[in-house]
C-alpha positions as CSV (number, residue, x, y, z in Angstrom):
1,M,-6.3,1.3,-13.9
2,S,-3.8,-1.2,-15.2
3,R,-0.1,-0.4,-15.4
4,R,-0.2,-1.0,-19.2
5,K,-2.9,1.6,-19.6
6,T,-1.3,4.1,-17.3
7,E,2.0,3.9,-19.3
8,R,0.1,4.3,-22.5
9,L,-1.7,7.4,-21.3
10,L,1.6,8.9,-20.0
11,N,3.3,8.2,-23.3
12,L,0.5,9.8,-25.2
13,V,0.8,13.0,-23.0
14,I,4.5,13.1,-23.5
15,C,4.1,12.6,-27.2
16,L,1.6,15.4,-27.6
17,L,3.5,17.8,-25.4
18,A,6.8,17.2,-27.2
19,T,5.6,17.7,-30.8
20,R,6.0,21.1,-32.4
21,R,3.2,20.5,-34.9
22,P,-0.2,18.6,-34.6
23,L,0.1,14.9,-35.0
24,S,-2.3,12.8,-37.0
25,A,-3.9,9.8,-35.4
26,E,-1.8,7.5,-37.6
27,H,1.4,9.3,-36.5
28,I,0.4,8.9,-32.9
29,R,-0.4,5.2,-33.5
30,Q,3.2,4.7,-34.7
31,A,4.9,6.8,-32.0
32,V,3.1,5.7,-28.8
33,P,3.8,2.2,-27.4
34,G,0.6,0.4,-26.8
35,Y,-1.2,1.5,-30.0
36,D,1.0,-0.1,-32.6
37,A,-0.2,-3.7,-31.9
38,A,-3.9,-2.9,-32.3
39,N,-5.8,-3.2,-35.5
40,D,-7.5,-0.2,-37.1
41,E,-10.8,-0.5,-35.3
42,A,-9.3,-1.3,-31.9
43,F,-6.9,1.6,-32.2
44,Q,-9.7,4.1,-33.0
45,R,-11.7,2.9,-30.0
46,M,-8.7,3.0,-27.7
47,F,-7.5,6.4,-28.9
48,E,-10.9,8.0,-28.5
49,R,-11.3,6.6,-25.0
50,D,-7.8,7.7,-24.0
51,K,-8.4,11.3,-25.3
52,N,-11.7,11.5,-23.4
53,E,-10.1,10.2,-20.1
54,L,-7.2,12.7,-20.4
55,R,-9.7,15.6,-21.0
56,E,-11.8,14.6,-18.1
57,I,-8.8,15.0,-15.7
58,G,-8.1,18.4,-17.2
59,I,-5.4,17.8,-19.8
60,P,-6.2,20.0,-22.8
61,I,-5.8,18.0,-26.0
62,E,-6.4,20.4,-28.9
63,V,-7.5,19.4,-32.4
64,Q,-5.7,21.5,-35.1
65,K,-5.5,21.3,-38.9
66,D,-2.0,20.7,-40.2
67,P,-1.7,22.2,-43.7
68,W,0.6,19.4,-44.7
69,E,-1.8,16.7,-43.6
70,E,-5.2,15.7,-44.8
71,D,-6.4,14.4,-41.4
72,P,-6.8,16.6,-38.3
73,G,-3.9,16.7,-35.9
74,Y,-3.6,16.6,-32.1
75,R,-1.3,18.3,-29.7
76,I,-1.1,19.6,-26.1
77,V,-0.2,23.3,-25.9
78,R,2.3,23.6,-23.2
79,E,1.0,26.9,-21.9
80,S,-2.4,25.4,-21.3
81,Y,-1.0,22.2,-19.7
82,E,1.5,23.8,-17.3
83,L,0.4,24.4,-13.7
84,P,-0.5,27.9,-12.7
85,E,1.6,29.7,-10.0
86,I,1.5,27.5,-6.9
87,T,0.9,29.2,-3.6
88,L,1.1,27.2,-0.4
89,E,1.2,28.4,3.2
90,P,4.2,27.2,5.2
91,D,2.2,24.6,7.1
92,E,0.8,23.2,3.8
93,A,4.2,22.9,2.3
94,A,5.4,21.2,5.5
95,V,2.6,18.6,5.2
96,V,3.8,17.8,1.7
97,G,7.3,17.3,2.9
98,L,6.2,15.1,5.8
99,A,4.0,13.0,3.5
100,A,7.1,12.2,1.4
101,Q,8.9,11.1,4.6
102,V,6.0,9.0,5.8
103,W,6.0,7.0,2.5
104,Q,9.7,6.6,2.3
105,R,9.6,2.9,3.1
106,A,6.5,2.2,1.0
107,S,6.2,1.2,-2.6
108,L,4.6,4.7,-3.0
109,A,7.9,6.5,-2.3
110,E,8.5,7.2,-5.9
111,A,5.1,8.9,-6.3
112,A,5.7,11.0,-3.2
113,S,9.1,12.1,-4.4
114,G,7.6,12.9,-7.8
115,A,5.0,15.2,-6.1
116,L,7.8,17.0,-4.3
117,L,9.7,17.5,-7.5
118,K,6.7,19.0,-9.3
119,L,6.1,21.4,-6.4
120,R,9.7,22.5,-6.4
121,A,9.5,23.0,-10.2
122,G,6.6,25.4,-9.4
123,G,8.8,27.4,-7.0
124,V,7.4,25.9,-3.8
125,E,9.8,25.3,-0.9
126,T,8.8,22.1,0.8
127,D,9.8,21.0,4.2
128,E,11.2,17.6,3.2
129,A,14.2,17.7,5.5
130,G,12.4,18.6,8.6
131,G,11.9,22.4,8.3
132,M,9.4,23.3,10.9
133,L,10.4,20.4,13.1
134,G,14.1,21.2,12.9
135,G,14.9,17.6,12.2
136,A,14.1,16.6,15.7
137,L,11.2,14.4,14.7
138,E,11.4,12.1,11.7
139,L,8.2,10.3,10.8
140,R,8.2,6.7,9.5
141,V,5.4,4.4,8.6
142,D,6.5,0.8,8.2
143,T,4.6,-0.6,5.3
144,R,6.7,-3.6,4.6
145,D,3.7,-6.0,4.8
146,P,3.8,-7.7,1.5
147,A,0.1,-7.3,1.1
148,F,0.1,-3.6,1.3
149,P,0.8,-2.5,-2.3
150,A,-1.9,-4.9,-3.7
151,L,-4.5,-3.8,-1.2
152,W,-3.7,-0.1,-1.7
153,E,-4.2,-0.6,-5.4
154,A,-7.5,-2.5,-4.8
155,V,-8.8,0.3,-2.6
156,R,-7.8,2.9,-5.3
157,D,-9.4,0.9,-8.1
158,R,-12.5,-0.1,-6.1
159,R,-11.9,-3.7,-6.8
160,A,-12.5,-6.8,-4.7
161,V,-9.6,-9.1,-3.7
162,R,-9.1,-12.6,-2.4
163,F,-6.3,-13.7,0.0
164,P,-5.4,-16.4,2.5
165,Y,-5.9,-15.2,6.1
166,R,-4.7,-16.7,9.3
167,A,-7.1,-16.3,12.2
168,A,-5.9,-14.6,15.3
169,A,-6.4,-17.4,17.8
170,S,-5.8,-20.5,15.7
171,E,-3.6,-22.1,13.2
172,S,-6.3,-22.3,10.5
173,V,-5.8,-20.3,7.2
174,L,-9.0,-19.5,5.3
175,T,-9.4,-17.9,2.0
176,R,-11.3,-14.6,2.3
177,T,-12.9,-12.5,-0.4
178,V,-13.2,-8.9,0.5
179,E,-14.5,-5.7,-1.0
180,P,-11.9,-3.2,0.5
181,W,-13.0,0.2,1.7
182,G,-9.7,1.4,3.0
183,V,-6.3,0.6,4.5
184,V,-5.6,2.1,7.9
185,S,-2.6,2.2,10.3
186,R,-3.2,2.0,14.0
187,R,-0.7,1.6,16.8
188,G,2.0,0.5,14.3
189,R,-0.1,-2.1,12.6
190,W,-1.8,-2.0,9.2
191,Y,-5.4,-3.1,8.6
192,V,-7.7,-3.4,5.6
193,V,-11.4,-2.7,6.2
194,G,-14.2,-3.8,4.0
195,H,-17.1,-6.1,3.2
196,D,-16.3,-9.7,3.8
197,R,-18.3,-11.6,1.1
198,D,-17.8,-14.9,2.9
199,R,-19.3,-13.6,6.2
200,G,-21.7,-11.1,4.6
201,A,-20.6,-8.3,6.9
202,A,-18.0,-5.6,7.4
203,R,-14.8,-7.0,8.8
204,V,-11.3,-5.8,9.7
205,F,-8.2,-7.7,8.6
206,R,-4.7,-7.2,9.9
207,L,-2.1,-7.2,7.0
208,S,0.5,-9.2,9.0
209,R,-2.0,-12.1,9.1
210,I,-2.4,-12.3,5.3
211,N,-0.6,-15.5,4.6
212,G,-0.1,-15.3,0.8
213,P,-0.7,-13.3,-2.4
214,V,-3.6,-10.8,-2.7
215,V,-5.4,-11.6,-5.9
216,P,-7.8,-9.1,-7.7
217,V,-11.4,-10.4,-8.2
218,G,-13.8,-9.0,-10.7
219,R,-13.6,-5.7,-12.6
220,P,-12.3,-2.3,-11.2
221,G,-15.0,0.1,-10.0
222,A,-17.3,-2.7,-8.7
223,V,-16.8,-2.0,-5.0
224,V,-19.0,0.7,-3.5
225,V,-18.0,2.2,-0.2
226,P,-21.1,2.8,2.0
227,E,-21.9,6.4,2.6
228,G,-20.8,7.7,5.9
229,V,-18.7,4.7,6.8
230,D,-15.9,5.5,9.3
231,I,-13.1,3.0,8.7
232,I,-10.8,4.5,11.3
233,S,-13.4,4.1,14.1
234,M,-14.0,0.5,12.9
235,V,-10.3,-0.3,13.3
236,G,-10.3,1.4,16.7
237,Y,-13.3,-0.6,17.8
238,R,-11.8,-3.8,16.6
239,D,-8.5,-3.0,18.3
240,E,-10.2,-2.3,21.6
241,M,-12.3,-5.4,21.7
242,T,-11.6,-7.8,24.4
243,V,-9.2,-10.5,23.2
244,R,-8.8,-13.7,25.1
245,E,-5.4,-13.8,26.9
246,R,-3.4,-16.9,26.5
247,A,-0.2,-18.3,28.0
248,A,2.8,-19.3,26.0
249,L,5.4,-21.8,27.3
250,I,8.8,-20.5,26.3
251,R,12.2,-22.2,26.8
252,V,15.1,-19.9,27.3
253,R,18.8,-20.5,27.8
254,E,20.0,-20.1,31.3
255,G,21.2,-16.5,32.0
256,T,19.6,-15.0,28.8
257,C,16.4,-13.3,27.7
258,Q,16.1,-11.0,30.6
259,G,13.2,-9.1,28.9
260,L,11.1,-12.3,28.7
261,R,12.0,-13.2,32.2
262,Q,10.7,-9.9,33.5
263,V,7.3,-10.2,32.0
264,A,6.9,-14.0,32.7
265,K,4.2,-15.0,35.2
266,A,6.3,-18.0,36.2
267,V,9.9,-19.0,35.8
268,R,11.0,-22.7,36.3
269,Q,14.7,-23.5,36.3
270,G,15.7,-26.6,34.4
271,D,18.6,-28.9,34.8
272,D,19.5,-29.0,31.1
273,G,20.7,-25.4,30.8
274,W,17.3,-24.2,29.8
275,D,14.6,-22.5,31.9
276,E,10.8,-22.5,31.2
277,L,8.8,-19.3,31.2
278,D,5.0,-18.8,31.3
279,V,4.3,-15.6,29.3
280,E,0.8,-14.3,28.8
281,F,-0.1,-12.8,25.4
282,T,-3.0,-11.8,23.1
283,D,-1.2,-11.1,19.9
284,T,0.5,-14.1,18.3
285,E,2.5,-12.1,15.8
286,R,3.8,-9.6,18.3
287,L,4.9,-12.4,20.6
288,A,6.5,-14.2,17.7
289,G,8.5,-11.1,16.7
290,W,9.7,-10.6,20.2
291,V,10.8,-14.2,20.7
292,A,12.4,-14.4,17.3
293,G,14.6,-11.4,18.3
294,F,16.3,-13.6,20.9
295,A,17.4,-16.0,18.1
296,A,18.9,-19.3,19.4
297,D,18.4,-18.3,23.0
298,A,14.6,-18.8,23.1
299,E,12.1,-21.2,21.6
300,V,8.3,-21.4,22.0
301,A,7.1,-24.8,23.1
302,G,3.4,-23.9,22.8
303,P,0.7,-23.2,21.9
304,P,1.3,-24.5,18.3
305,D,0.2,-21.4,16.5
306,A,2.7,-19.2,18.5
307,R,5.4,-21.7,17.8
308,E,4.6,-21.8,14.1
309,A,4.6,-18.0,13.9
310,V,8.2,-17.9,15.3
311,I,9.3,-20.6,12.9
312,R,7.8,-18.7,10.0
313,R,9.6,-15.5,11.0
314,L,12.9,-17.2,11.4
315,K,12.5,-19.0,8.0
316,G,11.7,-15.6,6.4
317,A,14.8,-14.1,7.9
318,L,16.9,-17.0,6.6
319,A,15.4,-16.7,3.1
């Protein structure tokens, strides 16, 4: 569902809840943003479709006759719309609180907070501040991958996407068209699982390797998730697959970067104030993040894709 349509439906609900008397279709057209720009025929189609969609999700739009109007009027009776008494067990309320914490860094934080607000309005005490855990454990999911919001929306809307993707063991960036089935976090990394149209098979893509914007393809609702598919196990299998180990040549300033020195397979002292380390790795992005953390004290001499990954991270930090 597009943002424009979501806002229009929300405005319609607010309008029909706030009115004290039934509103005619023409009054609604004038009051609700999104209807006013449509011609008569387009408005009627849009209004009928919106009413049906709201009723399908349980919002009771009533048709009533206003004695002062010739046409029938519409309103939402607050008593029918309001939630019944909410009863949650302590562990259920705790899960709601923890969910809000999990999404604190994501673009979904506002929705999570809104859910908590509604539950509190219904008299439910949620465990947002720690509660059962006594504040000793604070959950966080890092969803700062730029591709996450667009992919989450694509999964929600059952819509295909296209994005540039950098292969794990090379510098090449290829455009991939994917029918997303789900977005999964495993071992601190985020993945999207789906059908790769270019390969004609199911594939797993790491979000950190998406090298540009995620663009929607086709209409919403076109993606069908195969029955019985287990995307979590697919990510687990992909993560456990044997990945070729490679060696990076890293130059570090004399007397610095002790962490890199400890894991290096070989250390060669230089006569220019720099030492050379041979460090084995399988994950280019993880190596790049580690080396970039040493700033000007470390630089990757090779392989080229690892060097480029460090440069890309440093440029991003500078920007």
